[in-house]
C-alpha positions in Angstrom: 93.4 80.4 29.3 90.0 80.7 27.6 88.9 84.0 26.0 85.4 85.1 24.8 84.4 85.6 21.2 81.3 87.5 20.3 79.5 86.0 17.3 76.7 87.9 15.4 76.8 86.1 12.0 77.2 82.6 10.7 79.5 81.7 13.7 76.3 81.7 15.8 75.6 78.3 14.1 76.9 75.8 16.7 78.0 73.1 14.2 79.7 75.6 12.0 81.6 77.2 14.8 82.6 73.9 16.3 84.0 72.8 12.9 86.1 76.0 12.9 87.1 76.0 16.5 87.1 72.5 18.0 86.3 72.6 21.7 84.5 76.0 21.5 81.7 76.2 24.0 78.7 78.5 24.1 79.1 81.0 27.0 75.8 83.0 26.9 74.3 85.9 25.1 74.3 89.7 25.3 73.0 92.8 23.7 76.1 94.8 22.7 75.3 98.6 22.8 76.5 100.9 20.1 76.5 98.4 17.2 74.0 97.2 14.7 73.9 94.3 12.3 74.2 94.9 8.6 74.2 92.4 5.7 76.3 93.1 2.7 76.5 89.6 1.2 77.8 88.5 4.6 77.1 89.7 8.2 78.8 92.7 9.4 78.5 95.3 12.1 78.5 99.1 12.1 78.7 101.6 15.0 75.3 103.0 15.9 74.9 104.6 19.3 71.1 103.9 19.2 71.4 100.2 18.5 71.9 97.0 20.4 73.6 94.1 18.7 72.5 90.6 19.7 75.5 88.4 20.1 76.2 84.8 21.0 79.3 84.4 23.2 81.8 81.5 22.7 84.4 80.5 25.2 87.5 79.7 23.0 91.2 79.2 23.3 93.7 81.8 22.1 94.7 79.3 19.3 91.2 79.6 18.0 91.7 83.3 17.4 94.4 82.5 14.8 91.9 80.2 13.1 89.2 82.8 13.1 91.6 85.5 11.9 92.4 83.3 8.9 88.7 82.5 8.3 87.7 86.1 8.6 90.5 87.3 6.3 92.2 89.7 8.8 95.5 89.5 6.9 93.6 90.5 3.7 91.8 93.4 5.4 88.4 91.9 5.0 87.6 91.9 8.7 89.4 93.4 11.7 89.4 91.8 15.1 88.4 94.2 17.9 88.0 93.9 21.6 84.6 95.0 23.0 83.5 95.5 26.6 80.5 93.4 27.4 77.5 95.1 29.1 77.2 94.6 32.9 75.0 91.7 33.8 76.3 89.6 30.9 76.6 86.0 32.3 80.1 85.7 30.9 81.2 89.3 31.9 84.3 91.2 30.9 85.5 91.6 27.4 85.2 89.7 24.1 86.7 89.6 20.7 84.5 90.5 17.7 85.2 91.0 14.0 84.1 94.1 12.1 84.2 94.3 8.3 86.7 96.6 6.5 85.7 95.8 2.9 82.2 96.5 1.6 80.8 93.6 -0.4 77.8 94.5 -2.4 74.6 92.5 -2.7 72.2 90.7 -0.4 73.2 87.4 1.2 72.4 84.1 -0.4 69.7 81.7 1.0 72.2 79.1 2.3 74.0 81.8 4.3 70.8 83.2 5.8 69.9 79.6 6.9 73.1 79.6 9.0 72.2 83.0 10.5 68.6 81.9 11.4 69.8 78.6 12.9 72.4 80.4 15.0 69.8 82.9 16.3 67.6 79.9 17.3 70.4 78.0 18.9 71.4 80.9 21.0 67.8 81.9 21.7 68.3 85.4 20.3 65.4 87.6 19.2 65.4 87.9 15.4 64.2 91.5 15.1 67.6 92.9 14.2 68.3 90.0 11.8 65.0 90.6 10.1 65.7 94.3 9.8 69.2 93.7 8.4 67.8 91.2 5.9 65.1 93.6 4.7 67.6 96.5 4.4 70.0 94.2 2.4 67.4 93.4 -0.3 67.3 89.7 0.5 64.2 88.3 -1.1 64.3 84.7 0.2 
């Protein structure tokens, strides 16, 4: 049975995500209320009642979650997998899994990583305002 995964970072990049989760398919986009994008070397999210987080939704299989857990370092406490309720009107509807960081990693992201973020935003057709704001706040100078 497929599940939804909400990507906000480098897993927006279609080729990168499909390498990690063979058979994953894009399932739409949404603006997730109550979260904002932050960049501390890598993409992360923080609760913020006044913000909307642009996300790309992937339809994945439950086995993909194990792969993503490993990649995101859940066993090491780097990211935690959470279930979020998608806003009404989202084409995919319902709930989705998302990862939130649990370890702060200092420093701005590197250029190669930002390229994955920008590509993923374009591929999903997401507005880049929150990405640009997060990059600026991170100290990224690229």
